[in-house]
N, C-alpha and C positions, 0 to 999 in steps of 0.2 A: 478544662481550659486548654487552648492551643498553645504549645510551647515552642513551636518552631515554624520557620517558613516552609520547610518540607511538608509539615502536616497540613498547612493551609493549601499548598499546591496539590497534595495528594487528594484532599477532599474536593477541591475544585474539579480535578480530572475524574476521579473515581465516582463520586456521587452526582455531580452536576454535568459531567461530560463536556466541560469547557477546557480548552487548551491554554487559555491565557485570561488574565484579568483585564477588564476595561479600565481606563484611567480613573484613579482615585479609589477603586474598589479594594485593592490590597491594603492601602493605607488605613481605610476605615475598619476593615476586618482585623487588622493587627491592633488598632487602638482598642476595639471592643474586646478582643481576645486577651489583651493584657490587663483587663479589669477597668478600663477607663470609659467614661461616658463621652459621646461624640456627636457631631452634627455633620451630615452629608448633604451638600448642595450640588446636585447633579441635574443637568437638563433632562426634560422628559425623554424617556426611552434610553437613558444612559446607564441603566443597571443599578438603581438604588436598592432594589429588593435583595439582591445577592449580598449586600452589605450586612444584612441581619440573618439571611437564610443560612449562610455558611457558618458564621460563628455560633449560631443557635445549636448546631449539631454537636458542638463541643462544650456547651454549657452544662453544668451539673443539673440544673432545673429546666423549667419550661420558659420559652420566650413568648411574652404576651404582646401582640401587635394591635395597636389602635389604628383603625383604618376608616375613612369617611364614607366609602361606598360599597354596596353589596357586590357590584360588578367587579370591583377591584379585588375584593376578598375571594370571589368565586374563581377568577383566573389564577390567582396566586396559589390558592389551595389545590386546585387541579394540577398545576405545575409541580408543586411539592410532592403530591401523592404519586405523580407519574415517575418521580425519582425515589419512590419507596420511603419517603420521609413522613413521619406521623404528624399530620397537620389537619386542622379543622377550623371551621368558623361557626360562630354563634349568631343567629339572626332570628327575628320574630317569626319568620316563615317556616322554621323547622318543625317537623312533627315532634310531639312531646317526647316520644320514646327516643328519637335520635338526639334530641336536646339533652336528655338524661344521660345517654351513653357517652356523649362528648364530655360532659362535666365529670362523669365518673372516671373517664380515661385521664382527664387533666388532673384530678385529685390523686390518682394512683401513680402519676408520673409516666403514663404511657404515651403522652403527647409531647412532642418537642416544640410545636408552634401552635398557638391558639390565636385566632383573629377575631376581634370584636369591634363594634362601634363604640364611641366614647359614651353614648347614652346608656350602654349596658351597665355602667357603674352606678346608675340610679336604681337598678333593679335589686331589690332587697334580697331576693332569692340568690342572685348571682354573687352579691357581696358576701353572703353567708358561705357560699361554696369557695369563693376566692381565698378566704382566710385559711382554707385547708390545702391550698396549692403551693408548690415550691416554685416561685418565679425568680429566675436569674437575671432576665433582661426585659426591660420595657422598651418597646419600639413605637414611636409616634410617626405615622406616615402623614403626609400633607401637613407637616408641623407648623407651617406659616399660619395656619388657622388659629394658633394660640396667641397671635399678636394682633392687637388692635390696629397696628400699622400695616398689616397684611390686607390683601384684597378681598378675602372672604373669611373674615374673623368669625369664629364660632364660640359663643360664650362657654359652652360646656368644655371646650378645650382648655380654657383658662384654669380649670380645676384639676387638670392632669398632674401638675406638680404636687398638689395636695394628696391625690390618690397614691402617687408614688411613695410618699412618706407614710401614709396610712397603712399601706400593705407591705411596707419594708422592702421595697424593690431598690436595690443599691445601684443599679446601672441603667443608663438610658441612652438610646440612639434616636436622634431626630432626623427625619428625612423630608426633603422638599426639593422641588424644581424651581420654585419662584420665591426667592427671598432677596430683598434689597439689603443693603448694609444695616439699615435701621432695624429691620425685622430680625436679622441674624443676631444682633446685639441683644434684642429683646428676648429672643428664645434662649440664648445662653444665660442671661441673667435669671430668667424664671426657673431654669433647671440647674443652675450653678455649674455650668460647663465652661471650661477654659476656652478662650478664643484660639489657643494653640491646637485645640482638638476639633477645629472646624476644617473640614476637607471640602474644598470648592474647586470643581473642574470648570473648564472654559464653557461659555454659553454658546458660542458661535458654531453653527453646523453648515459646512460648505455645500452640502447636497440639497439644501432647501432654497428654492428660487422664490423670493418674496415679490409679490405683485400687488399693487393697488390699482384697481380699475374704477375710476370715477364714472358713475352711471346714475341717471335719473331713475326714480322708483318705477316708472311705467316701462322702462326698458330692461329692468333687472332680469326678468324671467328669460328673455331672449338671450341675454349675455351669459346667464348661467348655463343654458343648454349649449351654447357655443364653447364655453370653457370646458364643460364636462366631455364634450365630443372630441376635444383636442388632445394633444399629447401632454404628459405621458399617460398611456392607457393603464387602467387598473382600478382597484377599490378607491372610493372617495367618501369623505365626510363633508356634508354641507351643514354648517352651523347657522342656526337662527335664534332669535330672542324668545319668541312665544311658541307655546304648544300648538296653537291653531295655525301658525305659519309653517311649522314642521309638517303638519298634515296637508295643508294647501299646496306647498311646494312639492311634496312627494306625489300628490295626486296629479299635478301639472306635468311632472317628469314622466310619470307612468303613461299619461295620455300621449306623450311624444316618444314613447318606445324605450324609455330608460328603465333599468332594473333598480327601482328606488323604493325605500320604505321609510316611514316616519318612526321616530323614537323620542319619547319624552316621559316625564315623571307622572303624567296623568294616566298612563297605561298601567295595566296590572303587571305585577312582577313576572308572571309566567310569559306574558306577551313580550315584555322587554327582553327577557332572557332568550326567548326563541329568535327574536330579531338579531340580537347580539351573536348568537351561535351561528346563524346563517351567514352573517357578515364575516365572522372569523374564518369560516370554512370556504367562502367564495373567493373568486378571482376578479370579479368585475362589479360587485355590488356597490350601491350608493345608499347611504343613510342620511336622511335629513333630520337633524337632531338639535335639541337644546343642549346646553353646555355640559350636562351630566354625562353624556355619552362619550366614551373613549378614555375616561380617567382610569388608569391602571390596566387598560386592555393592551396586551402586548402583541399586536398584529404588525408584522414586519414590513408588509408590502403595500401600505397605504400610499397611493401615488398622488392624491390631491386632497388638500384641506381647503375648503372654500368657505369664506365668511359671507353668507348672503345678507346678514345684518351686521352692524358694527359690533365688535367684541365689547365686553363690559369694562375691561381694563387692560393695561399692558401685560400684567401678570397672566390674566386669562388668555389673552392672545398668544403669549409665548407658550403656555401649556398646550393650547389647542393645535398650533402649528407643529409643536413638538411631537405630535402623534404620527406625523408623516415620515416616511423614509427611514425607518429604523434599520433597514437592510443596507443603508448607506447609498442606495441608488437615488438618482435625481427625482425630486418631487416638486410639485407646484403648490405654493401656498398663496391663494388668490383672494383678495377682498373686493367685493362689489360694493363700493362705498359712496355714500352721500350723507347729507346732514339730516335727512328726514327722521332717522331713528333716535336722534339725540334726546328729544323730550321723553321718549319711552324709557331710555336708560336712566335718565334723571328721575323719572317717576318711581322706578324701583328703589332708588335711594330715599326719596321723600316718603314713600310708603312705609319705610322702616323707621321713620322718625316719629316717636309718640308725641301727642299734644301734651302741653303742660297739665291740663286737667286730668288726663289719664295717669300721669306720674303722681299728681297730687292725690288721686284716689287710692293708689297703692300705698303711698306714705301714710295716708289717713287710717287705712286698715291696720298698719303696724302701730301707729300712734294710739289707736283706740283699743288695742288688744288688752284683754284682761289677764293674759298669761305672759310668762317670760319668753314665750316662743311664738313664732309666726308660721302658720301652715299654708303652703301654696298648692292649690289644685289648679294646674297651669291653664287648662282650657276654660275653666270657670272664671278665673281671674282675668284672662285675656278678654272674655266677653264683657265682664263688668267694667274693665278699665278702657276698653276699645283700643288695646295695644296688641299688635300681632305677636305670635308666640316667640319668634326670634328676638325682636327688640325687648320683649318682656324678660326673657332670659338675660339679655344684656343689662337691663335695668337692675335685676337682682345682683348681677356681678358688680355693677357700680355701687350698689348699697353695701356690698361686702367690702369694697375698697374704701368706702366712707366709714367703715367700722360701725355701721348701724345694725347690721345683721351678720351672722356667720352660719354657714351650712353645717348641719349636724348629721342628718341621715335622710333617706327616702324610704317610706314604707308604703305598702299597699293597703288601701282602706278596706278592701274586702278580700277575704280568702274563702274561696268556694272549692268544693271537691265532689267527685263522684266516687261512690264506694265500688271497689272491685271485689274486695272481701267485705264481709259484714263487720260492723263495729265491734261486736262481741268476739269475733274470730281474732281481730287485731288485738283487742284488750287481753285476751287469753294467752297471747304470745309472751306477755311480760309477767314479772313477779314483783311482789312487795310494793315499795313506794313508786316504782316506775309504772306498775300496773294501775295504781291509783291515779297517777298523773295522766296517763293515757285515757283512763275512764273520764276524767274531768274534761279533757279535750272534746271527746265525743258527746259528753253531756250537754255542751254548749254549741253543738253543731245542729243548726235548725234545718230540718229536711224540707225541701221543696219538691217540685215534680221530678226533676232529674238531679239537681245539684243540692248539696247541703252547704249552708252558709255559716261560717264559724264566727262566734263572738269572742275574739281574742282577749279583749279587755276583761271579760267575765272569767275566762280561764286563768288569766294572770292574777286576778283578785282572789279567786278561791284557792288556787294552788300555791300562791306566794312565789311563783317562778318569774324569771325574767322573760321578756318578749322573745329574746333570741332563742331561749330553750324551746318555746312553743314552735317557732319557725323551724328549728333544727329537727324537731320531732315530725312535723308535717313533711319536710323534705325526705326524711328517712322513710316514712310511710309511702311517699311517692316513688322513691327509688326501688323499694321492695315490690312495687306494683300492687299495693294493697288499696291505694286510692289514686285517682287522677286529679292532681292539684291545679287550680287555676286562680292566680292572684289577679285582682282588678283595681283600677283607680289609684294610680300612683300619687302620693302626697309627699312633697318636699318639706322638711322641717328645718327651720332656721331659728337660732337663738337670737333674741333681741338684745344686743350688746349695749345700745345707747338709747334707752326709751325717752330720754330728755331732749332729743334732737329738735331743732327748729324746723317745723314742717314747711313753712313758706320759703325760708332761705334755702333749704335742701331741695325743694321742688325747682327753684330758680337755678341752682347750681347744676342739677342733673339735666334740666332742660337745655342749659347751655352746653353741657357735655355732648348731648345728642345733636345739637345744632352744629357744634364744631365737627363732629364726625360726619354729619351730613355735608357740610361744606367741603371737607377733605375728600369725600367720595365723589362729589360733583366736580371738584377741581381735578380729580384723577381722570375723569372722563374727558375733560377739555384738554388736559395735558397730553392725553393719548392722541386726540385729534390734531393737536399742534405738531406732535411728532410725525404723524402720517403725512402732514403737509410741509414738513421741514425739508429744505433743499439739501439734505445730507443722506448718504447711504443708509438705507433702512436697517441693514444688518449691523452697521456701526452704531446707529442710534439705539437699537434694541439691546445690543450687548452693553453699551454704556449705562443703560438704565439698571442693569444688574451688576454693575461694577467691573465690567471687562472692557478694556480698551483695545480695539483692533488697530493695527498699524496702517492697514490699507483698506480702501473700499472693496466691497465684494465683487463689483463689476458685473453683477447679474440681477440686481433688484430693479424695481421700477425707476427709482431715482437715478441710479447709475446708468441705466439704459436710455432714459428719456431726457434727463438733465433739467428741462423746465420744471419748476415746482408743481407738485400735484395739488389741484384745487378741487375740493369735494363740493359737488353741486348741491344747492338747497332748493327745496320746493317752496314756493311762496304761498303762504296760507291766506285765506280770505280774512278780512278784518273781523275781530271778535264781535263788533256791533251788528254783524249779519246774523248773529245767533240771539235767540230770545231766552235770556237767563231765567226769567220767571217761569216760562213754559217748561224748560228743561228740568227745573228743580221742583216743580209743583208736586209730582208724585212722591218725591222724597219728603217734601215739607209736610204732606198729609200724614206720613208715618212718623216723622222725627220731631215735629214741633212739640214743645218749644225749644227743642235741643239742637236745632240745625245751626251749627256754627259755620263760619267761613271756611275753616279748615276741613270740616266734614263735607261741605258742599264742593270744595275744590277737589278733594279726593274722588268724590262721586263723578264729577265731570271729566276728570283725568283717567277714570277707569282703574283707580287704586282701591282694591277691596280692603275693608277693615272688618274686624269682628262685628261691629255695630251695623255696618252696611250689609254684611252677610245676614244678620238677624232680620233686617228690613227686606231681604231678598232684592237688593238694589240692582243686581245684575240683570234682573228681568225687566227693569224699567228702561224705557227708550232713551232716556238721557244719559245712562251710565256709559262712561268712556267716550261720549260724543266729541269731546275736545281733547282727546289723548295726544294729538300731534302738537298741541300748543305747550309752551313752557309752563310748568307748575306755578312758578312765581308770578307769571303774567296773569294766569287764570285766578290766582289767589287775590291779586289786586283788583281784578275786574269783579270778582264775586263779592269782595268786601264792600265795594262801592254800590253793588246792586241790592245786597240784603238789607 
């Protein structure tokens, strides 16, 4: 533990080679070092990472960091390793040998910092290893994801307090750049953190010049080139909504002589990493990207952040512009704005709202279970219920809140392995009862062409051992490089706590919860638009949204410079009656009848893919997404009248 200010300052200068703390960093470091859990609310680029990196070096055990993105982990681990700090990340792309080495270092206490995604807690192998690690501090980055009031709530984050207790981690540090007062209260309550231990620095950054440029869609490319060619010169990020837009805009810019590349989640990891590395090293590059790009990337000299499409929320907008000008030099944050993309943003929200019949299907499976537990194979259940994976996870969280089910553990349905040594060689390594146990394991390993598939249930039944003992043995064989272990098909197991629940009433209640969330998220989009058109300093409005009150206007944003209110132009769409609903829906009807509901038809026409539409290969049909520029609710009413 750190016992003095002198020790903190010594570590800051000696290890990190910084001469002084940024605002708020010392306060957080001192709270954590004195044994307290804390929350750090700092703007993007204001140095949240140091708040855990420095105290971690003085903790007796390891610091476990939960982070949402591979790119964020990659940059932070590389920075720590450059300072000779023992840090590593676990992700599914690691070679098995490197994965084993990292886990072994963590178990032996040779790592100070280990970074993981929250989904890693579902991994039965990892949970087995985690019980053998000494964790002093749990860090949750992008911690606003734990709150349903946050702008990108992730259901798996809601389970982190449970994991903290399960693995006896006594101290927590929550980090985020985008938390309103409601989100902060929610985070503190879930982790039992005192409001006195929330450190919040100012949101306003005077080197960011905020601009909103009203423009019709047809003129957007020309204006984008004009903005990119203007001052200040240097690296730029152009944010778009869709993957295909990222590619189209990059291609257009390349044709006009700009050094531009696209970046989105549809690319392979290696390709994204390569683009990111070139951007980090370059002096003038442009990346046209969906919102994933930039999170956690500490590039100091980004001179422009341009929103080619509307951002998804105020929180998202603040995160994205926060990636500009971390060197404190002037930066342009420019939005090319109109109302054409509103329906698209709303469709993202509507796409994540499950239909009542999907919710009823899941509830019915629980109700009809002949066992006191409920097993979830996520991809299969998603297809059966026609609920996307993320809202399906949210539904399971809602069922936990209703005390109908409670999570127990996740296991892999199949354990397969390749022999590196022969079974007999491995068996002969042991004596007595252990030798018999190992013999039983290999007795029930059914050989195939390359892999052997283990029947764990049969091993448990014959040996009388617990499942955990079998898994520990397999991990041991894997570490010794006697076998190459490969678990497959994760299954989440829930206890059914209230089998007598009323299925109809519960379906109604949960449907209402999703509808309320839908309304809240759609309202958030329109509140953002209202703020952009408000006749008030943009910097003042944005700061007020996050609870900071500026005394004076910034004197440099669009509103301060232009004074007349900004009006976002709208493209007038042709009447819906110009479209033939029967013709557009006919290919889908041929596949879906008698199951074509108004909801499914609306999603099809608005270009919102669902597991069932994917099953029908709806994207290949000419009507898919044909009406994506129209409001979802308008299409829903129109379709209901036509079916």
